[in-house]
C-alpha positions as CSV (number, residue, x, y, z in Angstrom):
1,M,21.6,24.4,244.9
2,A,20.3,21.0,245.5
3,S,19.1,19.3,242.2
4,P,15.3,18.4,241.3
5,S,16.0,14.6,242.1
6,D,17.8,15.6,245.6
7,I,14.6,17.8,246.2
8,T,12.3,15.2,245.9
9,L,14.4,12.7,248.0
10,I,14.3,15.4,250.9
11,D,10.6,15.8,250.6
12,G,9.8,12.4,250.9
13,F,12.0,11.9,253.9
14,L,10.6,15.0,255.2
15,D,6.9,13.7,254.8
16,T,7.8,10.7,256.4
17,L,9.0,11.9,259.5
18,L,5.9,14.4,259.8
19,T,3.7,11.3,259.3
20,E,5.6,9.1,261.7
21,S,7.5,11.1,264.1
22,G,5.1,14.1,264.4
23,L,8.3,16.6,264.6
24,V,7.4,20.5,264.8
25,T,7.9,22.5,261.8
26,H,11.2,24.4,262.6
27,T,12.8,20.8,263.2
28,L,12.0,19.7,259.6
29,E,13.2,23.2,258.1
30,G,16.5,22.7,260.1
31,Y,16.6,19.0,258.4
32,R,15.9,20.6,255.2
33,R,18.4,23.3,255.5
34,D,21.4,20.5,256.5
35,L,20.4,18.3,253.7
36,E,20.5,21.3,251.1
37,V,24.2,22.2,252.4
38,F,25.4,18.8,251.8
39,A,23.8,18.5,248.4
40,R,25.5,21.7,247.4
41,Y,28.8,20.3,249.1
42,L,28.5,17.2,246.6
43,G,28.3,19.3,243.6
44,G,25.8,17.7,241.5
45,R,26.5,14.2,242.4
46,G,23.3,13.6,243.9
47,L,22.6,12.7,247.8
48,Q,21.9,9.0,246.5
49,G,25.1,8.3,245.4
50,A,27.0,9.8,248.4
51,R,30.1,7.5,249.9
52,R,31.5,7.4,253.4
53,L,34.2,9.7,251.9
54,D,32.1,12.5,250.9
55,I,30.6,12.6,254.4
56,T,33.8,12.8,256.0
57,G,35.3,15.2,253.7
58,F,31.9,17.4,254.4
59,L,32.5,17.3,258.1
60,A,36.5,18.2,257.5
61,A,35.1,21.3,255.2
62,E,32.8,22.4,258.1
63,M,35.8,22.3,260.3
64,M,38.0,24.5,258.0
65,A,35.2,26.8,257.6
66,G,35.2,27.5,261.5
67,R,31.7,26.1,261.7
68,Q,30.9,25.1,265.5
69,P,31.0,21.5,266.6
70,R,27.3,21.4,267.5
71,T,26.3,22.4,264.1
72,S,28.5,19.8,262.5
73,A,27.2,17.3,265.1
74,R,23.4,18.4,264.3
75,R,24.4,18.0,260.6
76,L,25.8,14.6,260.6
77,S,22.8,13.7,263.2
78,A,20.1,14.9,259.9
79,L,22.5,13.0,257.4
80,R,22.5,9.7,259.5
81,R,18.5,9.7,259.4
82,F,17.9,10.6,256.0
83,Y,20.4,7.6,254.6
84,R,18.7,5.4,257.2
85,Y,15.4,6.4,255.6
86,L,17.0,5.7,252.0
87,L,18.1,2.1,253.2
88,A,14.6,1.2,254.6
89,Q,12.4,3.0,251.6
90,R,14.3,3.8,248.7
91,G,16.5,0.9,248.2
92,L,20.1,2.3,249.3
93,S,22.3,-0.5,249.8
94,E,24.9,1.2,251.8
95,D,24.5,3.7,254.6
96,P,27.5,6.2,254.0
97,T,27.4,7.7,257.4
98,E,28.1,4.2,259.1
99,G,31.1,4.6,261.3
100,V,31.6,8.1,260.7
101,E,32.4,9.8,264.1
102,G,30.9,12.9,265.0
103,P,33.0,16.2,266.4
104,R,33.4,15.9,270.1
105,L,31.3,18.2,271.9
106,G,31.6,19.8,275.2
107,I,29.0,20.1,277.9
108,S,26.8,23.0,277.0
109,L,25.2,24.3,279.9
110,P,21.8,25.9,279.4
111,R,21.7,29.4,280.7
112,S,19.3,29.6,283.4
113,L,17.8,32.4,285.8
114,S,18.4,32.6,289.5
115,E,15.3,32.0,291.6
116,E,15.4,35.8,292.6
117,E,15.3,36.6,288.8
118,V,12.3,34.6,288.1
119,E,10.5,36.3,290.8
120,R,11.2,39.7,289.5
121,L,10.2,38.5,285.9
122,L,7.0,37.1,286.9
123,A,6.1,40.4,288.4
124,A,7.1,42.6,285.5
125,P,3.4,42.5,283.9
126,G,2.0,44.9,286.4
127,G,-1.4,46.2,286.4
128,R,-5.2,44.9,285.6
129,T,-5.1,45.5,281.8
130,P,-6.1,42.4,279.6
131,E,-2.5,42.3,278.1
132,A,-0.7,42.6,281.6
133,Q,-3.3,39.5,283.1
134,R,-2.6,37.5,280.0
135,D,1.4,37.8,280.0
136,R,1.4,37.3,283.7
137,A,-0.5,33.9,283.1
138,M,1.9,32.8,280.3
139,L,4.8,33.5,282.6
140,E,3.2,32.0,285.7
141,V,2.5,28.8,283.4
142,L,5.6,28.6,281.7
143,Y,7.9,28.7,284.9
144,A,5.2,26.3,286.8
145,T,5.5,23.6,283.8
146,G,8.4,23.9,281.9
147,L,6.8,24.0,278.8
148,R,8.7,24.7,275.7
149,V,7.4,28.2,274.5
150,S,5.8,26.3,271.2
151,E,3.8,24.2,273.8
152,L,2.7,26.9,275.6
153,V,1.1,29.1,272.8
154,A,-0.1,26.1,271.2
155,L,-2.0,25.2,274.4
156,R,-6.0,24.6,274.3
157,L,-8.8,25.2,276.5
158,S,-9.6,21.4,276.1
159,E,-6.2,20.6,277.6
160,I,-6.6,22.3,281.0
161,D,-7.9,20.6,283.7
162,S,-8.9,23.1,286.4
163,Q,-10.0,20.7,288.9
164,A,-6.9,18.5,288.8
165,G,-4.7,21.8,288.5
166,I,-2.9,19.8,285.6
167,V,-2.3,20.4,281.8
168,R,-2.2,17.9,279.1
169,I,0.7,18.6,276.5
170,V,1.5,16.6,273.1
171,G,5.1,17.5,272.9
172,K,7.6,16.4,270.1
173,G,7.1,12.9,268.8
174,G,3.6,13.1,269.9
175,R,4.6,11.9,273.2
176,E,1.9,13.2,275.8
177,R,2.7,14.4,279.5
178,L,0.6,15.4,282.2
179,V,1.9,18.3,284.2
180,P,0.9,19.8,287.5
181,L,0.1,23.5,287.4
182,G,0.8,24.9,291.0
183,D,-1.2,27.4,293.1
184,E,0.2,30.7,291.5
185,A,-0.2,29.6,288.1
186,Q,-3.6,28.2,288.4
187,A,-4.6,31.7,290.4
188,A,-3.0,33.7,287.4
189,L,-4.6,31.3,284.8
190,A,-8.0,31.3,286.1
191,A,-7.8,35.3,286.8
192,Y,-6.9,35.8,283.0
193,L,-9.5,33.1,281.8
194,R,-12.3,34.7,283.9
195,E,-11.6,38.3,283.4
196,A,-9.5,39.1,280.3
197,R,-9.6,36.5,277.8
198,S,-12.8,37.6,276.5
199,V,-11.6,40.8,275.7
200,F,-9.7,39.4,273.0
201,L,-11.9,37.2,271.3
202,K,-14.0,39.5,269.2
203,G,-17.3,37.5,269.3
204,V,-15.4,34.6,267.6
205,P,-15.1,31.8,269.6
206,A,-11.3,30.1,269.9
207,T,-9.8,27.2,271.0
208,A,-6.4,28.7,272.0
209,V,-5.9,29.5,275.4
210,F,-3.7,32.6,275.0
211,L,-5.1,35.2,272.5
212,T,-3.7,38.4,271.0
213,R,-5.6,41.6,270.4
214,R,-6.9,40.2,266.9
215,G,-8.1,37.2,268.3
216,G,-6.0,35.0,267.2
217,P,-3.3,32.5,269.2
218,M,-0.3,34.1,270.4
219,T,2.9,33.5,268.5
220,R,6.1,32.2,269.6
221,Q,7.6,35.4,268.6
222,A,5.3,37.5,269.5
223,F,5.7,36.1,273.4
224,W,9.6,36.2,272.7
225,G,9.2,39.8,272.3
226,N,7.1,39.9,275.5
227,I,9.7,38.1,277.5
228,K,12.5,40.2,276.5
229,R,10.5,43.1,277.1
230,Y,9.4,42.4,280.3
231,A,13.3,40.9,281.3
232,A,14.3,44.5,280.7
233,K,11.8,45.9,282.8
234,A,12.8,43.7,285.8
235,G,16.3,44.4,285.3
236,V,17.4,40.7,284.6
237,E,20.5,40.9,283.0
238,T,21.0,37.2,282.7
239,P,21.4,36.6,278.5
240,L,18.0,35.1,277.5
241,S,16.7,32.7,275.0
242,P,13.1,31.3,274.5
243,H,14.1,28.5,276.6
244,T,15.6,30.2,279.5
245,V,12.4,29.9,281.6
246,R,12.2,26.3,280.9
247,H,15.8,25.7,281.9
248,A,15.0,27.7,285.0
249,F,12.2,25.4,286.0
250,A,14.4,22.4,285.6
251,T,17.3,24.0,287.4
252,H,15.3,24.9,290.4
253,L,13.4,21.7,290.6
254,I,16.7,19.8,290.6
255,N,18.2,22.4,293.2
256,H,15.3,21.7,295.5
257,G,16.3,18.0,295.5
258,A,13.6,16.9,292.6
259,D,14.5,13.3,290.9
260,L,16.0,13.1,288.0
261,R,13.4,11.1,286.4
262,V,10.6,13.0,287.3
263,V,12.2,16.1,285.9
264,Q,12.6,14.0,282.8
265,L,8.9,13.3,282.8
266,L,7.9,16.9,283.4
267,L,10.1,18.0,280.5
268,G,9.0,15.6,278.0
269,H,12.4,14.1,277.4
270,A,12.5,11.0,275.6
271,D,15.8,10.3,276.9
272,L,16.9,11.0,280.2
273,S,20.6,11.5,279.2
274,T,19.0,14.8,277.9
275,T,17.8,15.8,281.2
276,Q,21.2,14.9,282.9
277,I,22.7,18.2,281.8
278,Y,20.4,20.0,284.6
279,T,22.7,18.1,287.3
280,H,26.0,19.8,285.8
281,V,23.9,23.5,286.0
282,A,23.2,22.3,289.7
283,R,27.0,21.5,290.3
284,E,28.1,24.7,288.6
285,R,25.6,26.5,290.7
286,L,26.7,24.8,293.9
287,R,30.5,25.7,293.0
288,A,29.6,29.3,292.5
289,V,27.7,29.6,295.8
290,H,31.0,27.9,297.4
291,A,33.4,30.2,296.0
292,R,31.3,33.3,296.9
293,H,30.6,32.4,300.3
294,H,33.0,30.4,301.9
295,P,35.9,31.7,303.3
296,R,38.5,29.6,302.0
297,G,36.4,29.5,298.6
């Protein structure tokens, strides 16, 4: 367990990140876990006294324990950020992560859905019940905009411009972006707002767009459960994650010739290199189509 002095340092670091970077809660919790794991590895010697050898030894121990390279790389990233904070604000004289190389990572291609699978998924919430109209609108908006699920459930009425057909999103790091809705998503959203949302209000005003039967905002976990249920109903066999529809949005745009920088802006990526993974997804899809359909494939 981390010592009280280490916990104080971690709390100060996370408070600074929250104030300056506007990171979401689960990202901050991830940083806390990674730093506490390293503090336990140090065995009471204290985070502030760590040296470069401690960092490299920690990474080696992670590898010996069979940890995935991506996990170790994420932990090293957390340590780098933490020690830069100590250098800048806590008088640390030397950064123990400087010059430490992380594990080599292969290209991890995000799982996506085919366009036909997306069509089946979007059609799964059938009927005119308030829940079906809400869920259909959520899925349509998710695929039309490429929002993160956390951004979708946090969407407020004031962030929708129905006249212009856009939504205003404040994403990671407080970065704001405007994303077009498209005709299908606009129609599904308008039907939900006109016919179904008032059923969930329970007579109490709410700013969130998507509500539950209790009148509160839809949660990430509840919506993720809905996606899995509709995927099973639609016969979608591709393994899903909360970001699968977002990945499909980006992949399908690139497959249809969208410029990579436009996709970057729509997704809210700070760095183009994050978006470039989708060019690999498109390339893999082309290879698969060629192999399946070409007579000498």
